[in-house]
C-alpha positions in Angstrom: 84.4 105.5 103.4 86.8 105.6 106.4 90.1 104.2 106.0 89.1 101.7 108.8 85.8 100.6 107.1 88.0 100.3 103.6 90.8 98.4 105.0 88.2 96.0 106.8 85.8 95.1 103.7 89.1 95.1 101.4 91.1 92.5 104.1 88.0 90.2 103.6 88.0 90.3 100.0 91.8 89.4 99.7 91.1 86.5 102.4 88.5 85.0 100.2 90.1 85.4 97.1 93.6 83.5 98.3 91.1 80.6 99.6 90.4 80.5 95.6 93.8 80.6 94.6 94.6 77.2 97.0 93.6 73.8 96.1 90.9 72.7 98.7 92.4 69.1 98.8 96.0 69.7 99.6 96.7 73.6 100.1 98.7 73.7 96.8 98.5 76.6 94.4 95.1 76.4 91.9 97.6 77.8 89.3 99.0 75.3 87.2 100.2 76.4 84.1 99.7 78.9 81.1 97.7 77.4 78.3 98.6 78.3 74.6 96.2 78.0 71.5 97.1 74.7 71.0 95.0 74.0 74.3 98.9 72.7 75.4 99.6 73.8 79.2 103.0 74.7 79.9 104.2 74.4 83.5 104.7 77.5 85.7 108.3 78.1 87.5 108.5 79.4 91.1 110.2 82.7 90.2 109.7 85.4 92.2 108.9 88.0 89.4 106.5 85.4 87.4 104.5 84.3 90.6 104.2 88.3 91.7 102.5 89.3 88.0 100.3 85.8 88.4 99.1 86.9 91.6 98.6 90.3 90.8 96.2 88.9 87.4 94.4 86.7 89.1 93.7 89.0 92.4 92.5 92.2 89.3 88.5 90.7 89.3 88.2 90.3 93.2 89.9 93.7 93.7 87.3 95.1 90.5 84.1 93.3 92.1 85.2 95.0 95.1 85.6 98.1 93.4 82.0 98.0 92.3 80.4 96.9 95.4 81.7 99.5 97.5 80.6 102.5 94.2 84.6 103.5 93.8 86.1 103.3 90.5 89.0 100.8 90.0 92.2 102.3 88.2 94.8 99.8 87.5 98.7 101.2 86.9 98.8 102.3 83.1 102.6 101.5 83.2 104.4 99.0 84.9 106.7 102.1 86.6 103.6 103.6 87.7 102.8 103.4 91.5 100.5 102.1 92.9 99.3 98.9 91.3 95.7 100.1 92.2 93.6 103.0 92.9 90.1 103.4 94.4 88.3 106.3 93.8 85.0 106.9 95.6 82.3 109.7 94.0 83.7 112.2 96.5 87.0 111.7 95.2 88.3 110.2 98.2 91.1 107.7 96.9 93.4 104.7 98.6 96.3 103.5 97.0 97.1 99.8 97.1 100.4 98.2 96.1 100.2 94.5 95.5 103.2 92.3 97.0 104.4 88.9 97.2 107.2 87.1 99.0 108.3 83.5 99.9 108.8 82.1 103.6 112.2 81.3 104.4 111.0 79.9 107.5 107.8 79.1 109.4 108.4 82.7 110.8 110.0 84.7 108.3 109.6 86.0 104.4 112.2 86.7 102.1 111.1 90.3 101.8 109.5 92.9 100.0 110.2 96.6 98.9 107.1 98.9 99.6 108.0 101.8 97.1 110.3 104.6 96.4 111.4 107.4 99.3 112.6 109.8 96.4 110.9 111.2 93.7 106.7 111.4 94.5 107.1 110.4 97.8 109.1 113.5 98.6 107.2 115.9 96.0 103.4 114.7 97.1 102.3 117.3 94.2 103.8 115.0 91.4 102.5 113.2 89.1 105.8 111.8 87.4 105.7 107.7 87.7 101.9 107.8 90.1 98.7 107.8 89.0 97.6 110.8 91.4 99.5 113.0 93.3 100.9 111.2 96.6 99.5 113.7 98.7 95.6 113.0 97.2 95.6 109.5 98.8 93.7 109.1 102.0 95.6 106.0 102.9 98.6 104.0 101.1 97.6 100.0 101.8 99.7 97.3 101.0 97.9 93.8 99.8 100.5 91.3 100.7 100.7 87.2 99.5 103.3 84.8 101.3 103.6 81.5 99.9 105.6 78.3 100.3 107.8 77.3 97.5 107.3 73.7 96.6 110.5 71.6 95.7 110.4 70.7 92.2 109.9 67.0 91.7 112.4 65.3 89.5 110.0 63.4 87.5 107.6 66.0 86.7 106.9 66.6 83.2 108.7 69.0 81.5 107.0 69.0 78.1 103.7 70.4 77.8 100.6 68.3 78.6 97.0 68.8 77.5 94.0 69.9 79.4 93.4 66.4 80.2 96.8 65.6 81.8 96.3 68.9 84.1 96.6 66.7 87.6 100.2 65.7 86.1 101.4 69.1 86.6 103.0 69.7 90.0 102.2 72.9 91.6 104.9 75.0 92.2 103.9 76.7 95.5 101.5 76.2 98.4 99.8 77.8 101.5 98.9 80.9 99.8 98.2 83.7 102.7 97.0 87.3 102.3 97.1 90.4 104.5 96.7 94.1 104.2 98.3 96.9 106.3 98.9 100.4 105.3 102.0 100.7 104.3 103.9 102.7 107.0 102.4 99.9 109.6 105.3 97.3 108.3 108.1 99.7 106.7 111.4 99.2 108.1 113.8 101.9 108.8 116.3 100.8 105.8 116.0 100.5 102.0 114.6 97.1 100.7 117.8 96.0 98.7 121.1 97.3 97.4 121.4 100.3 96.3 118.1 100.8 95.4 116.2 103.8 96.4 113.2 101.8 97.9 111.5 101.5 101.6 112.0 97.8 103.0 109.3 96.0 104.6 109.4 93.6 108.2 110.3 90.3 107.4 108.6 88.7 110.2 104.8 86.9 109.6 103.1 88.0 112.8 104.9 91.8 112.3 103.3 91.8 109.1 99.9 90.3 109.6 99.4 92.6 112.8 101.2 95.7 111.2 103.8 96.0 113.9 106.7 97.3 112.3 109.3 99.8 113.7 107.3 102.9 112.6 104.1 101.5 114.3 104.5 103.2 117.7 105.4 106.3 116.4 102.6 107.0 114.0 102.4 107.7 110.0 104.0 111.0 110.5 107.1 110.1 112.1 107.2 107.6 108.9 106.9 110.3 106.2 109.3 112.5 107.9 111.8 109.7 108.5 111.8 108.9 104.8 111.5 111.9 103.5 114.7 113.2 104.7 116.7 109.8 104.9 119.6 109.8 102.9 121.9 107.1 101.5 125.6 108.1 101.8 125.7 108.9 98.2 122.7 110.9 98.3 124.8 112.6 101.5 127.7 112.8 99.3 125.9 114.5 96.3 124.6 117.5 98.8 128.1 118.2 100.2 127.4 116.6 103.4 129.5 114.6 106.0 127.1 111.5 106.5 123.3 111.3 106.2 121.5 112.9 109.0 120.7 109.6 110.6 121.0 105.6 109.6 118.2 103.9 111.4 115.2 104.8 113.6 116.9 105.3 116.7 119.3 108.0 115.1 116.4 109.8 114.1 114.6 110.2 117.1 117.7 111.6 118.5 118.1 114.0 115.6 114.6 115.0 116.0 115.3 114.8 119.7 111.6 112.3 120.2 111.8 110.0 122.6 112.0 106.3 121.9 108.9 104.3 122.7 
């Protein structure tokens, strides 16, 4: 299967899964709580780490079924810090890496942001198997399944105590308007790290750019993205390498550094 065909088929699967994630009556999230062995349901919170993990768990059956339809193996990451979240492997050895990301809307046109994986370690040493299921260079494409949502304001009257299954509808939804997208990582990457001092690639935050794959590297291609991030240095990395400063700090400076023309 070509990269383009795989991406399009995966996009259709994610779109269908997102429709199943919401209550058709009002667009709210269909997941309302966590049930215990006593059949009591505990309400959810909009904590981003919790929401991210629940999305990942809820999406897994659809992705596994997609792999089966495509005649591929579905390989989930064996550990939390292993890249990618899911590997799809065809009978001929072709592999696609899929990371599942989520973020909440800060406005109708922008999200809070995502991180798109490390720019050190296995990203630079493409034959390494440390913290990655297979070497980075062995994948035909590196894709992001993104899930965007709006956080619902908490109702003061919402029950804090667990409820019975019969009272499920009394639990408020913590989010609504789930929207999915599928893009190659390089198409939605920024030219700066995602957060703080972490060595992770940041994503664009404009919703239209995410859906269309129209990030700053889109006009230049994946090779430029790879070269940029494989040689990007934070100020601390430059000091440790005994350099007076990083080679470049953004895409504009990188293009000048490489003698490339801006598009």
